[in-house]
C-alpha positions in Angstrom: -8.1 5.3 6.4 -8.3 1.9 8.5 -5.1 0.3 9.4 -4.8 -2.8 11.6 -2.4 -2.6 14.3 -0.5 -5.3 16.3 -1.0 -7.9 13.9 -0.3 -11.4 15.9 1.7 -14.5 14.0 -1.7 -15.9 12.9 -2.5 -12.8 10.9 -5.3 -11.5 13.4 -5.8 -8.4 15.4 -8.5 -6.5 17.6 -6.6 -3.2 17.1 -7.6 -0.8 14.1 -6.1 2.8 13.2 -8.8 5.3 12.2 -8.3 8.2 10.3 -10.9 10.2 8.4 -10.1 12.0 5.4 -13.2 14.3 5.8 -12.9 16.2 9.1 -9.3 14.5 10.2 -10.4 12.3 13.4 -7.7 10.1 14.0 -8.2 7.4 16.5 -6.7 3.8 17.7 -9.6 1.7 18.4 -9.7 -1.8 20.2 -12.6 -4.0 19.6 -14.6 -5.4 22.8 -14.4 -8.7 23.7 -18.2 -8.7 24.2 -19.0 -7.5 20.7 -19.9 -9.8 17.7 -16.6 -9.3 16.1 -13.9 -9.4 18.7 -11.2 -10.2 16.2 -10.3 -9.3 12.4 -8.5 -11.5 10.0 -5.7 -10.0 8.1 -4.6 -11.0 4.7 -0.5 -11.3 3.7 -1.0 -7.6 2.4 -1.9 -6.0 5.6 -5.6 -5.6 4.5 -8.6 -6.8 6.4 -10.3 -10.0 5.1 -14.1 -10.4 4.8 -16.5 -7.4 4.8 -16.3 -6.6 8.3 -14.4 -3.3 9.2 -14.0 -2.6 5.4 -16.1 0.5 6.0 -16.6 2.3 9.5 -18.5 5.2 10.3 -16.5 8.5 11.4 -17.3 8.9 15.5 -16.8 12.7 14.8 -18.6 13.6 11.3 -20.4 10.6 10.3 -18.5 10.1 7.2 -17.6 6.6 6.0 -14.0 5.8 6.7 -12.7 3.1 4.0 -9.9 0.6 4.2 -6.9 1.7 2.0 
């Protein structure tokens, strides 16, 4: 599961909650300011817009974590 956190009034965030369904790893991440994509756009249903951050590899088991 990938879930946006702390969504601003203009529907953006730089914080995501990850939960791996395979190994149970769970963590909140903050996108770094010097990375290519520092802000995630969120639609009105609370889902990320565009293709970035729809899938992330789990840092523990390397399985793909998908947005729910």
